[in-house]
C-alpha positions as CSV (number, residue, x, y, z in Angstrom):
1,M,2.0,-5.9,16.5
2,E,-1.1,-4.3,15.0
3,K,-4.4,-5.9,16.0
4,L,-8.0,-6.4,14.7
5,Y,-10.8,-6.5,17.2
6,F,-13.4,-9.2,16.7
7,I,-16.9,-8.1,17.6
8,P,-19.8,-10.7,17.5
9,G,-23.4,-9.8,17.5
10,S,-26.4,-11.4,19.2
11,Q,-29.3,-10.2,21.5
12,D,-30.6,-10.8,25.0
13,L,-33.9,-12.5,23.9
14,Y,-32.4,-16.0,23.6
15,G,-31.3,-16.3,27.2
16,E,-28.0,-16.6,29.1
17,E,-27.2,-20.1,28.0
18,C,-27.3,-19.0,24.3
19,L,-25.1,-16.0,25.0
20,Q,-22.6,-18.1,26.8
21,Q,-22.4,-20.4,23.8
22,V,-21.9,-17.4,21.5
23,A,-19.0,-16.2,23.6
24,A,-17.5,-19.7,23.7
25,D,-17.8,-20.2,19.9
26,C,-16.3,-16.7,19.3
27,A,-13.4,-17.4,21.6
28,E,-12.7,-20.7,19.7
29,M,-12.9,-18.8,16.4
30,V,-10.5,-16.1,17.5
31,A,-8.1,-18.6,18.8
32,F,-8.1,-20.4,15.4
33,L,-7.6,-17.2,13.5
34,N,-4.7,-16.1,15.7
35,E,-3.1,-19.5,15.1
36,K,-3.4,-19.0,11.4
37,L,-2.7,-15.3,11.1
38,G,-0.4,-14.6,14.0
39,D,2.5,-13.8,11.7
40,T,0.4,-11.0,10.1
41,I,-2.0,-9.6,12.8
42,T,-3.3,-10.2,16.3
43,I,-7.0,-10.7,16.7
44,E,-8.7,-9.8,20.0
45,L,-12.2,-10.6,21.1
46,L,-14.5,-7.9,22.4
47,P,-17.8,-8.4,24.3
48,T,-20.8,-9.6,22.3
49,V,-23.0,-6.8,21.1
50,E,-26.4,-7.4,22.8
51,T,-27.6,-3.8,23.0
52,S,-26.8,-0.4,21.5
53,K,-24.8,0.5,24.7
54,N,-22.6,-2.6,24.2
55,C,-21.9,-1.6,20.6
56,V,-20.9,1.9,21.5
57,E,-18.6,0.6,24.3
58,D,-16.9,-1.8,21.9
59,M,-16.5,0.8,19.1
60,K,-15.0,3.4,21.6
61,K,-12.5,0.7,22.5
62,V,-11.7,0.3,18.8
63,M,-11.3,4.0,18.2
64,T,-9.1,4.7,21.2
65,D,-6.6,1.8,20.7
66,D,-3.8,3.0,18.6
67,D,-2.7,-0.6,17.9
68,C,-6.0,-1.4,16.4
69,V,-6.2,-1.1,12.6
70,G,-9.6,-2.4,12.0
71,V,-12.5,-4.7,13.1
72,I,-14.1,-8.0,12.2
73,T,-17.8,-8.3,12.9
74,W,-20.0,-11.4,12.8
75,M,-23.6,-12.0,13.7
76,H,-23.7,-15.4,15.4
77,T,-27.4,-15.1,16.0
78,F,-30.0,-12.6,14.8
79,S,-28.7,-9.2,16.0
80,P,-31.2,-6.5,15.4
81,A,-29.3,-3.9,13.5
82,K,-30.7,-0.7,15.1
83,M,-28.5,-1.5,18.1
84,W,-25.4,-1.2,15.8
85,I,-26.2,2.3,14.4
86,K,-24.6,4.5,17.1
87,G,-21.6,2.4,17.4
88,L,-20.9,2.1,13.7
89,Q,-21.3,5.9,13.4
90,L,-18.2,6.2,15.7
91,L,-16.1,3.9,13.5
92,N,-13.6,5.2,11.0
93,K,-11.3,2.2,10.8
94,P,-11.5,-0.6,8.2
95,L,-14.4,-3.0,8.7
96,L,-14.6,-6.7,7.7
97,H,-18.0,-8.3,7.8
98,L,-17.3,-12.0,8.2
99,H,-20.3,-14.0,7.0
100,T,-19.7,-17.4,8.5
101,Q,-21.0,-19.9,11.0
102,A,-19.6,-21.7,14.1
103,N,-20.5,-25.0,12.5
104,E,-19.4,-26.1,9.0
105,K,-22.2,-28.7,8.4
106,L,-25.8,-29.0,9.5
107,P,-26.6,-31.7,12.0
108,Y,-29.4,-33.0,9.8
109,D,-30.5,-35.8,12.2
110,E,-30.5,-33.6,15.3
111,I,-31.3,-30.0,14.2
112,D,-34.1,-28.4,16.2
113,M,-35.3,-24.8,16.9
114,D,-32.7,-24.3,19.6
115,F,-29.9,-25.0,17.1
116,M,-31.7,-22.7,14.6
117,N,-31.9,-19.8,17.0
118,L,-28.3,-20.1,18.0
119,N,-26.8,-20.6,14.6
120,Q,-28.6,-18.1,12.3
121,A,-25.8,-16.0,10.7
122,A,-27.8,-16.3,7.4
123,H,-30.4,-14.3,9.2
124,G,-28.4,-12.0,11.4
125,D,-25.7,-11.1,8.8
126,R,-28.3,-10.0,6.3
127,E,-29.9,-7.7,8.8
128,Y,-26.4,-6.4,9.6
129,G,-25.5,-6.1,5.9
130,F,-28.6,-3.8,5.4
131,I,-27.5,-1.4,8.1
132,L,-24.0,-1.1,6.7
133,A,-25.6,-0.3,3.3
134,K,-28.0,2.1,4.9
135,L,-25.2,4.0,6.7
136,N,-23.1,3.8,3.5
137,I,-20.1,2.4,5.5
138,P,-17.2,1.2,3.3
139,H,-16.5,-2.4,4.3
140,E,-15.3,-5.8,3.1
141,V,-17.5,-8.9,3.1
142,V,-15.9,-12.4,3.4
143,A,-18.3,-15.3,3.1
144,G,-17.6,-18.9,3.9
145,F,-16.7,-21.3,6.8
146,Y,-14.0,-19.5,8.8
147,K,-11.6,-22.5,8.9
148,H,-11.5,-22.9,5.1
149,D,-8.2,-21.8,3.6
150,N,-9.8,-19.4,1.1
151,V,-11.6,-17.6,3.9
152,V,-8.4,-17.4,6.0
153,A,-6.5,-16.0,3.0
154,K,-9.1,-13.3,2.5
155,I,-9.0,-12.3,6.2
156,R,-5.2,-12.1,5.9
157,Q,-5.5,-9.9,2.9
158,F,-7.9,-7.6,4.8
159,A,-5.5,-7.4,7.6
160,Q,-2.7,-6.4,5.3
161,V,-4.8,-3.7,3.6
162,A,-6.1,-2.5,7.0
163,K,-2.5,-2.2,8.3
164,A,-1.7,-0.2,5.2
165,I,-4.6,2.1,5.8
166,G,-3.6,2.5,9.4
167,L,-0.1,3.6,8.2
168,S,-1.7,5.9,5.6
169,K,-3.3,7.9,8.4
170,R,0.2,8.4,9.9
171,V,1.9,9.2,6.6
172,R,4.1,12.4,6.8
173,I,5.7,13.5,3.6
174,A,8.7,15.8,3.5
175,T,8.7,17.7,0.3
176,F,12.2,19.1,-0.4
177,G,11.4,21.7,-3.0
178,N,8.1,22.2,-4.7
179,N,6.4,20.4,-7.6
180,M,8.6,20.3,-10.7
181,R,7.9,23.5,-12.7
182,D,5.2,23.1,-15.4
183,V,4.4,19.4,-14.7
184,A,0.7,18.8,-14.1
185,V,0.0,15.3,-13.0
186,T,2.4,15.3,-10.0
187,D,0.6,18.4,-8.6
188,G,-2.7,18.5,-6.8
189,N,-4.5,19.5,-3.7
190,R,-2.4,18.7,-0.7
191,L,-5.1,19.6,1.8
192,E,-7.5,17.1,0.2
193,C,-4.8,14.4,0.5
194,E,-4.7,14.9,4.2
195,I,-8.5,15.0,4.5
196,K,-9.0,11.9,2.4
197,Y,-6.1,9.7,3.3
198,G,-4.5,11.3,6.3
199,W,-1.3,12.2,4.4
200,E,0.4,15.2,5.9
201,V,2.4,17.0,3.2
202,K,5.1,19.2,4.8
203,Y,7.6,21.5,3.1
204,W,11.3,21.9,3.9
205,G,14.1,23.4,1.8
206,I,16.6,21.0,0.4
207,G,19.3,23.2,1.9
208,L,18.4,21.7,5.3
209,I,19.6,18.3,4.0
210,A,22.7,19.9,2.6
211,K,23.4,21.5,6.1
212,I,22.9,18.2,7.9
213,A,25.1,16.4,5.3
214,A,27.9,19.0,5.9
215,E,27.8,18.2,9.6
216,T,28.0,14.4,9.1
217,T,31.1,12.9,10.5
218,E,33.6,10.8,8.5
219,E,32.8,7.9,10.8
220,E,29.2,8.1,9.9
221,V,30.0,8.1,6.2
222,D,32.4,5.2,6.7
223,A,29.6,3.2,8.3
224,K,27.3,3.9,5.4
225,M,30.1,3.0,2.9
226,A,30.5,-0.3,4.7
227,E,26.8,-1.0,4.2
228,Y,27.1,-0.2,0.5
229,N,30.2,-2.4,0.0
230,E,28.3,-5.3,1.7
231,K,25.1,-5.0,-0.3
232,Y,26.4,-3.7,-3.7
233,T,29.4,-4.1,-6.1
234,M,31.6,-1.0,-6.2
235,A,32.1,-0.5,-10.0
236,T,33.7,3.0,-9.9
237,D,37.0,4.6,-9.0
238,N,35.2,7.8,-8.1
239,I,34.8,7.0,-4.4
240,D,34.4,10.6,-3.5
241,A,31.1,10.7,-5.5
242,V,29.9,7.6,-3.7
243,R,30.8,9.1,-0.3
244,E,28.8,12.2,-1.2
245,Q,25.7,10.0,-1.7
246,A,26.5,8.2,1.6
247,R,26.6,11.6,3.3
248,Y,23.2,12.5,1.8
249,E,21.7,9.2,3.0
250,V,22.9,9.7,6.6
251,A,21.4,13.2,6.5
252,F,18.1,12.0,5.2
253,E,18.0,9.3,7.9
254,K,18.7,11.8,10.7
255,F,16.0,14.1,9.3
256,I,13.5,11.3,8.9
257,A,14.0,10.1,12.5
258,K,13.8,13.6,14.0
259,N,10.7,14.6,12.1
260,E,8.9,11.3,12.1
261,V,8.7,11.3,8.3
262,T,7.6,8.2,6.4
263,C,8.4,9.4,2.9
264,F,9.9,12.3,1.0
265,T,10.3,14.0,-2.4
266,D,12.9,16.0,-4.1
267,T,13.3,17.7,-7.5
268,F,16.4,18.2,-9.7
269,Q,15.2,21.8,-10.2
270,D,15.9,22.6,-6.6
271,L,19.2,21.1,-5.3
272,F,20.4,24.2,-3.4
273,G,23.5,23.2,-1.4
274,L,23.8,19.7,-2.9
275,N,26.6,18.7,-5.3
276,Q,24.6,15.8,-6.7
277,L,21.0,14.7,-7.2
278,P,20.5,12.1,-4.5
279,G,20.8,8.7,-6.2
280,I,22.0,5.8,-4.1
281,A,20.7,7.7,-1.1
282,A,17.1,7.6,-2.4
283,Q,17.4,4.0,-3.8
284,N,18.8,2.5,-0.6
285,L,16.2,4.3,1.5
286,M,13.3,3.0,-0.7
287,A,14.7,-0.5,-0.3
288,K,14.2,0.0,3.5
289,G,10.6,1.0,3.2
290,I,10.9,4.8,2.9
291,G,8.6,6.1,0.2
292,F,9.9,8.4,-2.4
293,G,8.6,10.6,-5.2
294,P,10.8,12.5,-7.6
295,E,10.1,15.9,-9.0
296,G,7.9,16.9,-6.0
297,D,5.5,14.0,-6.5
298,Y,4.1,13.7,-3.0
299,K,1.1,11.5,-4.1
300,I,3.3,8.7,-5.4
301,S,5.7,9.1,-2.5
302,A,2.9,8.4,0.0
303,L,1.3,5.7,-2.2
304,S,4.6,3.9,-2.4
305,T,4.8,4.0,1.4
306,V,1.3,2.6,1.8
307,L,1.7,-0.2,-0.8
308,M,5.1,-1.2,0.6
309,K,3.4,-1.6,4.0
310,M,0.6,-3.6,2.3
311,A,3.2,-6.0,0.8
312,E,5.0,-6.7,4.0
313,G,5.5,-10.4,4.5
314,R,4.9,-11.3,0.8
315,D,7.5,-12.3,-1.7
316,G,8.2,-9.8,-4.4
317,A,9.3,-6.2,-4.9
318,T,7.2,-3.0,-4.5
319,G,8.3,0.6,-5.2
320,F,8.4,3.7,-7.3
321,I,9.0,3.6,-11.1
322,E,8.5,5.9,-14.0
323,D,7.2,5.1,-17.5
324,Y,10.1,5.9,-19.9
325,T,10.3,4.5,-23.4
326,Y,9.0,1.6,-25.6
327,D,10.2,-1.2,-27.8
328,L,7.4,-1.1,-30.4
329,T,8.4,-4.3,-32.3
330,E,5.0,-5.4,-33.7
331,G,3.4,-8.1,-31.5
332,Q,6.3,-7.9,-29.0
333,E,5.8,-4.5,-27.6
334,L,7.6,-3.8,-24.3
335,E,8.1,-0.8,-22.0
336,L,11.4,0.2,-20.4
337,A,10.7,1.8,-17.1
338,S,13.3,3.6,-15.1
339,H,14.1,7.0,-13.8
340,M,17.1,9.4,-13.9
341,L,18.5,7.6,-10.8
342,E,15.9,6.6,-8.3
343,V,14.7,3.0,-8.9
344,P,14.5,1.1,-5.6
345,A,17.2,-1.5,-5.0
346,S,14.4,-4.0,-4.1
347,F,13.7,-4.4,-7.8
348,A,17.2,-5.8,-8.6
349,A,17.4,-9.2,-10.2
350,N,21.2,-9.2,-9.8
351,K,23.6,-7.6,-7.3
352,P,23.5,-3.9,-8.1
353,E,26.6,-2.1,-9.1
354,I,27.5,1.4,-7.9
355,Q,28.5,3.5,-10.8
356,V,29.2,7.2,-11.4
357,H,28.1,8.9,-14.7
358,P,27.0,12.3,-15.9
359,L,23.3,12.9,-15.5
360,G,22.7,15.3,-18.4
361,I,20.1,17.2,-16.5
362,G,20.1,19.4,-13.3
363,G,23.5,21.0,-13.8
364,K,25.2,19.2,-10.9
365,A,28.2,16.9,-10.5
366,D,28.1,13.4,-11.8
367,P,26.0,11.4,-9.3
368,A,26.6,7.9,-8.0
369,R,23.7,5.5,-8.5
370,L,22.8,1.8,-8.4
371,V,22.7,0.1,-11.8
372,F,20.9,-3.2,-12.2
373,D,18.4,-5.2,-14.3
374,G,14.9,-5.7,-12.9
375,V,13.1,-8.7,-11.5
376,T,10.6,-10.7,-13.6
377,G,7.1,-12.0,-13.0
378,D,3.4,-11.0,-12.9
379,G,2.8,-7.6,-11.3
380,I,0.6,-4.5,-11.1
381,Q,1.3,-0.9,-11.9
382,V,-0.7,1.6,-9.7
383,T,-1.0,5.3,-9.7
384,L,-3.1,7.9,-8.0
385,I,-4.3,11.1,-9.7
386,D,-6.1,14.2,-8.4
387,L,-9.0,15.1,-10.7
388,G,-10.1,18.2,-8.7
389,D,-13.4,16.9,-7.4
390,H,-12.1,13.4,-6.5
391,F,-9.1,11.1,-6.5
392,R,-8.7,8.2,-8.9
393,I,-6.6,5.1,-8.6
394,I,-5.6,3.3,-11.8
395,C,-4.3,-0.3,-11.5
396,A,-3.0,-2.1,-14.5
397,D,-1.9,-5.8,-14.7
398,I,1.5,-6.2,-16.2
399,E,4.2,-8.8,-16.8
400,L,7.7,-7.9,-15.8
401,V,10.2,-9.5,-18.3
402,A,13.9,-9.8,-18.8
403,Q,15.4,-7.3,-21.2
404,P,15.8,-8.9,-24.6
405,K,19.4,-7.5,-25.0
406,P,22.0,-5.9,-22.8
407,M,22.0,-2.1,-22.5
408,P,25.7,-1.4,-21.8
409,K,25.4,2.4,-22.5
410,L,22.3,3.0,-20.2
411,P,23.8,3.4,-16.7
412,V,20.6,3.4,-14.7
413,A,18.5,0.8,-12.9
414,R,15.6,-0.4,-15.1
415,I,12.7,-2.8,-15.3
416,M,10.8,-4.0,-18.4
417,Y,7.2,-5.0,-18.7
418,R,4.5,-6.1,-21.0
419,H,1.1,-4.5,-20.8
420,K,-2.1,-6.5,-20.5
421,P,-4.2,-7.4,-22.4
422,N,-1.8,-6.1,-25.0
423,F,0.1,-2.9,-25.7
424,A,-2.5,-1.1,-27.8
425,I,-5.4,-1.6,-25.3
426,G,-3.3,-1.5,-22.1
427,T,-1.5,1.8,-22.8
428,A,-4.5,3.4,-24.4
429,A,-6.6,2.6,-21.4
430,W,-4.0,4.1,-19.1
431,C,-3.9,7.3,-21.1
432,Y,-7.7,7.5,-21.3
433,A,-7.9,7.1,-17.5
434,G,-5.4,9.9,-17.0
435,G,-2.7,7.6,-15.6
436,A,0.4,9.4,-14.5
437,H,4.0,8.7,-15.6
438,H,5.0,8.0,-12.0
439,S,3.6,4.9,-10.4
440,V,4.1,2.1,-7.9
441,V,5.0,-1.3,-9.4
442,S,4.6,-4.4,-7.4
443,T,5.2,-8.1,-7.9
444,A,4.0,-8.8,-4.4
445,L,0.5,-7.3,-4.6
446,N,-2.3,-8.0,-7.0
447,R,-5.4,-6.2,-8.4
448,S,-7.7,-7.5,-5.6
449,D,-5.5,-5.8,-3.0
450,I,-5.9,-2.5,-4.7
451,E,-9.6,-3.1,-5.2
452,M,-10.0,-3.6,-1.5
453,F,-8.0,-0.5,-0.6
454,A,-10.1,1.5,-3.0
455,R,-13.3,0.2,-1.5
456,L,-12.3,0.8,2.1
457,T,-11.0,4.4,1.3
458,G,-13.9,5.3,-1.0
459,T,-11.6,6.0,-3.9
460,E,-12.6,5.7,-7.6
461,L,-10.8,2.8,-9.2
462,I,-10.1,1.9,-12.8
463,T,-8.5,-1.4,-13.5
464,I,-6.8,-2.6,-16.7
465,G,-5.9,-6.2,-17.6
466,D,-6.7,-9.2,-19.6
467,D,-10.4,-8.5,-19.1
468,T,-10.1,-5.0,-20.7
469,T,-11.5,-4.7,-24.2
470,E,-11.5,-2.1,-27.0
471,A,-15.1,-1.2,-26.0
472,D,-14.0,-0.5,-22.4
473,L,-11.8,2.4,-23.6
474,R,-14.8,4.5,-24.4
475,K,-15.9,4.3,-20.7
476,F,-13.0,6.2,-19.4
477,Y,-13.9,9.5,-21.0
478,M,-17.7,9.3,-21.4
């Protein structure tokens, strides 16, 4: 399991007895946090920073441990911050500054200077906070008694975001075909993506998947079909078309395993060697945590991978979606979001059906796909755009709702949602901010998760929700 290192701060001026108490208090704190957070992260205590040398040694340990996704720091006593400079300059993993105390309440009848010298996080953490600001190190601050539920919840959230950032640095995107011709927002600077987020964007021809699929055995296809029959309702007589998708998924799985890929893209403008656009194949892989971006959208492919990792262990669905069309009934405006085929099965409110229908685009055979209505509940819609000189994340609060009426002639998976604070402001703000038509929707994550991710990665963030006003719209293009 991934881990966070816990690094306390003190100094050698208070004597050995004080330092022993610091170590004991920190060990107790780490034991408590492991008990509360053990299902999410492991926390390991490192030696107390008493000198610059100690700090450098601790941070070298952090940086060379592949299982470590971040650090928690806390100044038990006053820890002069110059001793932290060289160590912090080595750090490029997420940092949580825990502003807490070993004791919850003051011992008013017994407090003396020894107690004050030992328990002075209010002093030490402010000194430490200054050096983080001086060094301009992205970090998260959580303030409060470490045993309180709200503090534990915030540390858990940091752990989930840190794990996602850790995965982000290992993201490897297979782009089968290039960006869809003439589409702007899905394009961008792939080199900058790797520099900024660690996302390796690699190109392979889709013909390679066609070759692997052609070499797939009937036994492998049979096994995939058994999986489909267990998870989904077979609502088509065109079994050959479904087997074709099963063959594609087996091929993608082999390719992903061999090339250590975490996510992929394709485009219906480049399907050389394939008889269908991958439908079930992409939908089923996304439900297993493999990121996907259609039309060559490598940014949304990687973002979906990262946010699915962030949502691990939480209830709800997370995955790719595309803005499609509206119901503009006054006062009841809704959006119908979908895609040609590739909506993740994790969004299904009912048992998905496997259906085969013409696609009407791409010039290939009728593809098999999963058809279902989407889940409901509060959620967020997140996208990432490349503005040339910087990246921007846009996060909008939405409410996923049940479709008002059946859609018997629309054979795709779909979700519907209501924009906040309302349609006019919510969609206008998205457009002003440059929001893409591809995004990641999640009912597991919330705005504060994305705000933390943006802070820790140094990414510009625009949020849209109930607190967005008409006046805010002007800010997006001033």
